[in-house]
C-alpha positions as CSV (number, residue, x, y, z in Angstrom):
1,M,0.1,0.0,0.1
2,R,2.9,2.5,1.1
3,S,4.5,2.3,-2.0
4,D,1.4,2.8,-4.0
5,R,0.7,6.1,-2.3
6,Y,4.5,6.8,-2.4
7,E,4.4,6.4,-6.9
8,L,1.2,8.4,-6.8
9,E,2.8,11.2,-5.0
10,E,5.4,11.2,-7.3
11,E,2.9,11.1,-10.4
12,Q,1.8,14.1,-9.1
13,E,5.1,15.9,-8.6
14,N,6.1,14.9,-11.5
15,Q,2.5,16.5,-13.1
16,E,3.2,19.9,-11.4
17,K,6.8,20.1,-12.4
18,T,5.7,19.6,-15.9
19,K,3.4,22.1,-15.5
20,K,5.8,24.7,-14.4
21,A,7.7,23.8,-17.2
22,F,5.4,24.5,-19.6
23,G,4.0,27.6,-17.8
24,K,8.0,28.7,-18.5
25,Y,7.8,27.9,-21.9
26,K,4.6,29.5,-22.7
27,K,5.8,32.6,-21.4
28,I,8.7,32.7,-23.3
29,A,6.5,31.7,-26.6
30,I,4.0,34.7,-25.9
31,I,7.1,37.4,-25.0
32,I,9.1,35.9,-28.2
33,F,5.6,36.1,-30.4
34,L,4.9,40.2,-29.0
35,I,8.4,40.8,-30.1
36,F,8.0,39.6,-33.8
37,L,4.6,41.3,-33.8
38,A,6.1,45.1,-32.9
39,I,8.9,44.6,-35.3
40,F,6.3,43.8,-38.0
41,C,3.7,46.5,-36.7
42,Y,6.8,48.8,-36.8
43,A,8.3,47.7,-40.5
44,R,4.8,47.9,-41.4
45,F,2.9,50.6,-40.5
46,I,5.7,53.3,-38.6
47,E,8.6,53.2,-40.7
48,P,6.9,53.6,-44.0
49,S,5.6,57.0,-43.1
50,F,9.2,58.6,-42.2
51,I,10.2,60.9,-45.2
52,V,13.9,61.6,-44.6
53,I,15.1,64.2,-46.4
54,K,19.1,65.3,-46.8
55,E,20.5,68.2,-47.7
56,Y,23.7,67.7,-49.5
57,K,26.0,70.5,-50.6
58,V,28.0,69.8,-53.2
59,E,31.4,71.9,-54.1
60,H,34.1,71.2,-56.4
61,S,36.0,73.3,-58.4
62,L,35.3,71.7,-61.5
63,I,31.1,72.5,-60.8
64,N,30.5,75.7,-62.7
65,K,29.4,78.3,-60.6
66,D,26.1,78.8,-62.6
67,Y,24.7,75.6,-60.6
68,D,25.2,77.0,-57.2
69,G,21.7,76.7,-55.5
70,F,20.6,73.8,-58.1
71,K,18.3,71.4,-56.2
72,I,18.4,67.7,-57.2
73,A,15.2,65.8,-55.3
74,H,15.7,62.0,-55.2
75,I,12.5,59.6,-54.6
76,S,12.6,56.0,-54.4
77,D,10.6,52.9,-52.9
78,I,6.9,54.5,-53.3
79,R,5.8,50.3,-53.4
80,Y,2.5,51.9,-53.9
81,G,0.0,49.6,-52.0
82,T,1.9,47.6,-50.2
83,T,3.4,50.7,-47.7
84,I,2.0,54.1,-49.5
85,N,-1.0,54.8,-50.2
86,K,-2.3,57.8,-52.0
87,E,-2.5,60.1,-48.6
88,K,1.1,59.2,-48.0
89,L,2.0,59.8,-51.9
90,D,0.0,63.0,-51.9
91,H,2.1,63.9,-48.6
92,I,5.5,63.1,-50.9
93,V,4.9,65.2,-53.2
94,K,3.8,68.2,-51.2
95,K,7.4,67.5,-49.4
96,V,8.9,67.0,-52.8
97,N,7.3,70.3,-53.9
98,D,7.9,72.3,-51.1
99,L,12.0,71.6,-51.6
100,N,11.4,73.7,-54.8
101,P,14.1,71.7,-56.6
102,D,15.0,72.2,-60.1
103,I,15.6,68.3,-61.1
104,I,13.3,64.9,-59.5
105,V,14.6,61.9,-59.9
106,F,12.5,58.8,-58.9
107,T,14.5,55.2,-59.0
108,G,12.4,52.5,-58.9
109,N,10.3,50.6,-57.1
110,L,7.1,52.2,-57.2
111,F,5.7,48.8,-57.4
112,D,6.2,45.8,-55.7
113,E,5.5,42.6,-57.7
114,D,3.0,41.1,-55.1
115,T,1.0,43.5,-55.0
116,I,-2.5,44.0,-57.3
117,L,-3.6,47.1,-58.7
118,N,-6.9,48.4,-59.7
119,D,-7.0,50.9,-62.5
120,D,-8.3,53.7,-59.6
121,N,-5.1,53.1,-58.1
122,Y,-3.5,53.0,-61.2
123,H,-5.2,56.6,-62.2
124,D,-4.3,58.1,-58.0
125,I,-0.7,57.1,-58.9
126,I,-0.7,59.1,-62.0
127,T,-2.4,61.9,-61.1
128,T,-0.4,62.3,-57.8
129,L,2.7,62.2,-59.6
130,S,1.7,64.2,-62.1
131,E,1.4,67.6,-59.4
132,L,5.8,66.9,-59.1
133,K,6.6,69.9,-60.2
134,P,10.4,70.6,-60.6
135,K,11.7,74.1,-62.5
136,L,13.2,71.9,-65.2
137,Y,12.7,68.0,-65.5
138,K,11.9,64.6,-63.5
139,Y,13.6,61.9,-64.5
140,A,12.5,58.0,-63.4
141,I,14.3,54.7,-63.7
142,S,13.2,51.9,-63.7
143,S,13.9,48.7,-60.6
144,E,13.3,44.4,-61.5
145,S,9.9,45.1,-59.6
146,D,8.7,47.9,-61.8
147,D,9.6,46.3,-65.3
148,E,7.5,43.0,-63.9
149,N,3.9,45.1,-63.8
150,D,2.6,46.2,-67.4
151,K,1.4,49.4,-66.6
152,Y,4.7,50.8,-64.8
153,Y,5.9,52.8,-68.4
154,D,2.3,53.9,-68.8
155,V,1.7,55.2,-65.4
156,I,5.6,56.9,-65.9
157,D,4.5,58.6,-69.2
158,K,1.3,60.0,-68.1
159,A,2.5,61.4,-65.3
160,D,4.9,63.3,-67.3
161,F,8.7,61.7,-66.4
């Protein structure tokens, strides 16, 4: 009798240890999940809204003095429909126009290869990018993901690049 009781108590002790260990692993798994969720939310919703504006003054003896104050605005990685929507693109265009650049250069990633856009999206992109108003010209260079989108060159042409 005594050995049966001892075995029962030992089994209950082992079950309690297992529950405690499982509880620890569960807490660790929840913490790891929350960390990954926070990183994902930052990367998806917060970081894309940052607009980085850097101004560089270039001086060199070979640069003609007529170019003093000449401004070139560089835009890239719009990824419309993935990280940027119409309102954010409007904001970017306003910020660029506020710089009053002489030339605007767009260097790719207007689209992501996985994003599916409808005709209204393309119309919004064309309308908004058409509002970029440099003093002289605006240029566009496609990226690999842009080249995979059949409408990229149509959008760029209609937006006056």
